[in-house]
C-alpha positions as a Markdown table, in Angstrom:
| # | Residue | x | y | z |
|---|---|---|---|---|
| 1 | Unk | -0.2 | -0.1 | 0.1 |
| 2 | Unk | 1.5 | 3.6 | -0.9 |
| 3 | Unk | 1.4 | 6.7 | 1.4 |
| 4 | Unk | -0.8 | 9.5 | -0.1 |
| 5 | Unk | 0.0 | 12.0 | 2.1 |
| 6 | Unk | 0.5 | 12.7 | 6.0 |
| 7 | Unk | -1.2 | 11.2 | 8.7 |
| 8 | Unk | -1.3 | 10.6 | 11.6 |
| 9 | Unk | -2.8 | 8.8 | 14.8 |
| 10 | Unk | -2.8 | 8.3 | 18.5 |
| 11 | Unk | -2.1 | 10.8 | 21.4 |
| 12 | Unk | 0.4 | 11.2 | 23.6 |
| 13 | Unk | -1.4 | 10.2 | 26.7 |
| 14 | Unk | 0.1 | 7.8 | 29.3 |
| 15 | Unk | 0.0 | 4.1 | 28.1 |
| 16 | Unk | -0.7 | 5.4 | 24.1 |
| 17 | Unk | 1.4 | 6.1 | 20.4 |
| 18 | Unk | 1.0 | 8.8 | 18.7 |
| 19 | Unk | 2.4 | 7.6 | 15.0 |
| 20 | Unk | 3.2 | 9.3 | 12.2 |
| 21 | Unk | 3.3 | 8.7 | 8.6 |
| 22 | Unk | 4.4 | 10.5 | 5.6 |
| 23 | Unk | 5.4 | 9.6 | 2.1 |
| 24 | Unk | 9.0 | 7.8 | 1.8 |
| 25 | Unk | 12.1 | 7.6 | 0.0 |
| 26 | Unk | 12.1 | 4.5 | -1.3 |
| 27 | Unk | 12.2 | 2.2 | 2.0 |
| 28 | Unk | 10.7 | 2.3 | 5.5 |
| 29 | Unk | 12.3 | 4.8 | 7.6 |
| 30 | Unk | 11.2 | 4.2 | 11.2 |
| 31 | Unk | 12.3 | 6.6 | 13.9 |
| 32 | Unk | 11.0 | 5.9 | 17.8 |
| 33 | Unk | 11.3 | 7.9 | 20.9 |
| 34 | Unk | 10.0 | 6.5 | 24.0 |
| 35 | Unk | 10.7 | 6.5 | 27.6 |
| 36 | Unk | 10.8 | 2.6 | 28.0 |
| 37 | Unk | 13.1 | 2.4 | 24.9 |
| 38 | Unk | 15.7 | 0.7 | 26.6 |
| 39 | Unk | 13.7 | -2.2 | 28.0 |
| 40 | Unk | 11.8 | -2.5 | 25.2 |
| 41 | Unk | 12.6 | -0.6 | 22.0 |
| 42 | Unk | 13.5 | -3.8 | 19.7 |
| 43 | Unk | 9.7 | -5.3 | 20.5 |
| 44 | Unk | 8.3 | -1.2 | 19.8 |
| 45 | Unk | 10.4 | -1.5 | 16.3 |
| 46 | Unk | 9.1 | -4.8 | 15.7 |
| 47 | Unk | 5.7 | -4.5 | 15.9 |
| 48 | Unk | 5.5 | -1.5 | 13.8 |
| 49 | Unk | 7.9 | -3.1 | 11.1 |
| 50 | Unk | 5.7 | -6.5 | 11.5 |
| 51 | Unk | 2.4 | -4.1 | 10.7 |
| 52 | Unk | 3.4 | -2.4 | 8.1 |
| 53 | Unk | 4.3 | -5.7 | 6.2 |
| 54 | Unk | 0.8 | -6.9 | 6.4 |
| 55 | Unk | -0.4 | -3.6 | 4.9 |
| 56 | Unk | 1.6 | -3.7 | 2.3 |
| 57 | Unk | 3.6 | -0.8 | 2.8 |
| 58 | Unk | 7.3 | -1.1 | 1.6 |
| 59 | Unk | 8.0 | 3.0 | 1.0 |
| 60 | Unk | 7.5 | 5.1 | 3.7 |
| 61 | Unk | 8.4 | 7.9 | 6.8 |
| 62 | Unk | 6.8 | 6.7 | 10.4 |
| 63 | Unk | 7.6 | 8.4 | 13.5 |
| 64 | Unk | 6.2 | 6.9 | 16.8 |
| 65 | Unk | 5.9 | 8.6 | 19.9 |
| 66 | Unk | 5.5 | 5.4 | 22.2 |
| 67 | Unk | 4.1 | 6.8 | 25.9 |
| 68 | Unk | 4.0 | 3.0 | 27.1 |
| 69 | Unk | 1.4 | 2.1 | 24.9 |
| 70 | Unk | 0.8 | -2.0 | 24.5 |
| 71 | Unk | 1.5 | -3.7 | 20.9 |
| 72 | Unk | -1.9 | -3.8 | 20.1 |
| 73 | Unk | -2.3 | 0.0 | 20.4 |
| 74 | Unk | 0.7 | 0.4 | 18.4 |
| 75 | Unk | -0.3 | -2.0 | 15.9 |
| 76 | Unk | -3.6 | -0.3 | 16.0 |
| 77 | Unk | -1.7 | 3.7 | 15.6 |
| 78 | Unk | -0.1 | 2.4 | 12.4 |
| 79 | Unk | -2.9 | 0.4 | 10.9 |
| 80 | Unk | -5.3 | 3.5 | 11.6 |
| 81 | Unk | -2.3 | 6.3 | 10.3 |
| 82 | Unk | -2.0 | 4.5 | 7.3 |
| 83 | Unk | -5.5 | 4.1 | 6.0 |
| 84 | Unk | -6.0 | 8.0 | 7.0 |
| 85 | Unk | -2.5 | 8.4 | 4.8 |
| 86 | Unk | -4.6 | 6.4 | 1.8 |
| 87 | Unk | -8.3 | 9.0 | 2.6 |
| 88 | Unk | -9.7 | 5.3 | 3.4 |
| 89 | Unk | -12.5 | 6.1 | 5.6 |
| 90 | Unk | -15.5 | 3.7 | 4.5 |
| 91 | Unk | -15.2 | -0.3 | 4.6 |
| 92 | Unk | -12.2 | -0.9 | 6.4 |
| 93 | Unk | -10.5 | -4.2 | 7.2 |
| 94 | Unk | -10.2 | -3.1 | 11.1 |
| 95 | Unk | -8.1 | -6.5 | 12.6 |
| 96 | Unk | -8.8 | -8.7 | 9.5 |
| 97 | Unk | -5.4 | -7.6 | 8.1 |
| 98 | Unk | -4.2 | -7.3 | 11.0 |
| 99 | Unk | -3.7 | -11.0 | 13.0 |
């Protein structure tokens, strides 16, 4: 899936994450900021990259500002941001793409 425009999902509240996706430069450029990066940085990156892969996104700049979100929240935020970046607003396959 192509990222057509910049889009954001999530908040900066505790236990949430704010995910921004933008058109990329031919690859996935992932930036993660988190207060728990030393403990869970690898898992945060893995959850985001897995979600992008399942959605077929291969070219995007992705920024994650994590405030202690669980994996399911990270996946939902990435999914939502990608759908918003493609103006998908109806008949969304929530959870159907992400297992």
